[in-house]
C-alpha positions in Angstrom: -40.8 -3.9 -5.3 -38.5 -3.3 -8.5 -34.8 -3.6 -8.4 -34.2 0.2 -8.7 -36.3 0.9 -5.6 -34.6 -2.0 -3.6 -31.2 -0.7 -4.7 -32.0 2.8 -3.5 -33.4 1.3 -0.2 -30.4 -0.6 0.1 -28.1 2.3 -0.3 -30.0 4.3 2.2 -29.8 1.6 4.6 -25.9 1.5 3.9 -25.7 5.0 4.6 -27.2 4.5 8.1 -25.0 1.4 8.8 -22.0 3.4 7.4 -22.7 6.4 9.6 -23.0 4.4 12.8 -20.1 2.2 12.0 -17.8 5.1 11.0 -18.8 7.0 13.9 -18.1 4.1 16.3 -14.6 3.1 14.8 -12.7 5.9 14.4 -8.7 6.0 14.6 -7.4 9.5 15.4 -4.2 10.3 13.5 -3.3 13.8 13.7 -6.3 16.0 12.3 -7.5 13.1 10.4 -10.0 10.8 11.8 -9.4 7.6 9.9 -12.7 5.6 9.4 -11.9 2.1 8.1 -15.6 1.0 8.3 -16.4 3.6 5.5 -14.0 1.6 3.2 -15.7 -1.6 4.4 -19.1 -0.2 3.2 -17.6 1.2 0.0 -16.5 -2.5 -1.0 -19.7 -3.9 -0.1 -22.2 -1.4 -2.0 -19.5 -1.4 -4.8 -19.7 -5.0 -5.0 -23.4 -5.4 -4.9 -24.7 -2.3 -6.8 -22.0 -0.6 -8.6 -19.9 2.7 -8.7 -22.7 5.1 -8.8 -24.6 3.8 -5.8 -21.5 3.4 -3.9 -20.6 6.9 -4.7 -23.8 7.9 -3.4 -23.4 5.9 -0.2 -19.9 7.5 0.5 -21.4 11.1 -0.1 -24.2 10.2 2.2 -22.2 9.1 4.9 -19.6 11.9 4.6 -22.6 14.4 4.8 -24.1 12.8 8.0 -20.5 12.7 9.8 -19.9 16.2 8.8 -23.3 17.4 10.1 -22.8 15.7 13.3 -19.3 16.5 14.0 -18.0 13.0 13.7 -16.0 13.5 10.4 -14.2 16.3 8.7 -14.2 17.7 5.1 -11.4 15.2 4.3 -14.2 12.4 4.3 -15.7 13.5 1.0 -12.7 13.2 -1.3 -11.3 10.5 0.9 -14.1 8.1 0.6 -15.7 9.1 -2.6 -13.1 8.5 -5.1 -12.2 5.1 -3.6 -16.1 4.3 -3.5 -16.4 5.1 -7.4 -13.2 3.4 -8.4 -13.7 0.2 -6.7 -17.1 -0.3 -8.1 -16.1 0.9 -11.7 -13.1 -1.6 -11.7 -15.1 -4.4 -10.4 -17.7 -3.8 -12.9 -15.2 -3.9 -15.7 -13.3 -7.0 -14.5 -15.7 -8.8 -12.3 -12.5 -9.8 -10.0 -12.4 -9.3 -6.1 -8.9 -8.0 -6.3 -10.3 -5.2 -8.4 -12.6 -4.1 -5.6 -9.7 -3.9 -3.3 -7.4 -2.2 -5.8 -9.9 0.4 -6.5 -10.6 1.3 -2.9 -6.7 1.3 -2.1 -5.8 3.4 -4.9 -9.1 5.6 -5.1 -8.8 6.2 -1.3 -5.4 5.7 -0.3 -3.7 7.6 -3.2 -6.0 9.6 -5.1 -8.4 10.7 -2.3 -5.3 11.5 -0.1 -3.9 13.7 -2.8 -7.4 15.4 -3.3 -7.6 16.0 0.5 -4.5 18.1 0.3 -6.2 21.4 -1.3 -9.4 20.7 1.0 -7.1 20.8 4.2 -5.2 23.7 3.2 -8.2 25.7 2.1 -10.8 24.9 4.9 -9.0 23.3 7.7 -6.4 25.8 8.5 -4.0 22.8 8.9 -0.4 22.7 7.6 -0.6 19.7 5.5 2.2 18.1 3.5 1.1 17.1 0.0 1.6 13.3 0.6 1.1 13.4 4.4 -2.4 11.9 3.9 -1.3 9.0 1.9 -0.1 6.9 4.6 -3.2 7.7 6.8 -5.5 7.1 4.3 -4.0 4.1 3.0 -3.9 2.3 6.4 -7.5 3.1 7.0 -8.5 2.0 3.6 -6.5 -1.1 3.9 -8.2 -2.5 7.1 -11.7 -1.5 5.8 -10.8 -3.2 2.3 -9.7 -6.4 3.7 -12.8 -6.8 5.7 -15.1 -5.8 3.0 -13.6 -8.2 0.2 -13.7 -11.0 2.7 -17.5 -10.4 3.2 -18.1 -9.7 -0.5 -16.3 -13.0 -1.4 -18.4 -14.9 1.3 -21.6 -13.3 0.1 -20.9 -14.5 -3.6 -20.4 -18.0 -2.1 -23.4 -18.0 0.0 -27.1 -18.6 -1.3 -28.3 -16.5 1.5 -27.6 -13.3 -0.3 -28.9 -14.4 -3.7 -31.7 -11.6 -3.3 -29.1 -8.9 -3.0 -26.8 -10.4 -5.6 -29.4 -10.1 -8.0 -29.0 -6.3 -7.8 -25.7 -6.5 -9.3 -27.1 -6.0 -12.9 -28.9 -2.8 -11.8 -26.9 -0.4 -13.9 -27.3 -2.5 -16.9 -31.0 -2.0 -16.8 -30.7 1.7 -16.7 
């Protein structure tokens, strides 16, 4: 199996794992259903495959969560911006703290701010512009810490060498 096919299969597997984990681990905070497991998956896919696969994974999980009623429209901007930014920053700097910073800023701040117009237009919710930031940030923080710890352990362990070989997939395109 070539690397591109393996990366797509792994992304699909992460969508399934992210959907199941995100459906089981939900923290209801007002009309926002925080899903820290989504941020955990964003970190893992960003670390292994980069920003575009991570973005696709976040989109796939958001679609599944919305179709099945376990998520809201806020899952799209809330997860996708952080997924992309964490992968992008890690690819540029190859530092673990960049994975975390990208997810926290992308989801906790930018995703939260991008969710405001979505909530106003589609959810019929009275939302304050900065009202989503604390909720999104806490959710992202929990998942980011767990994800960065696992990514670091994966890097140190030879057991993940096949998956780690996918890290250069975007450079081969």
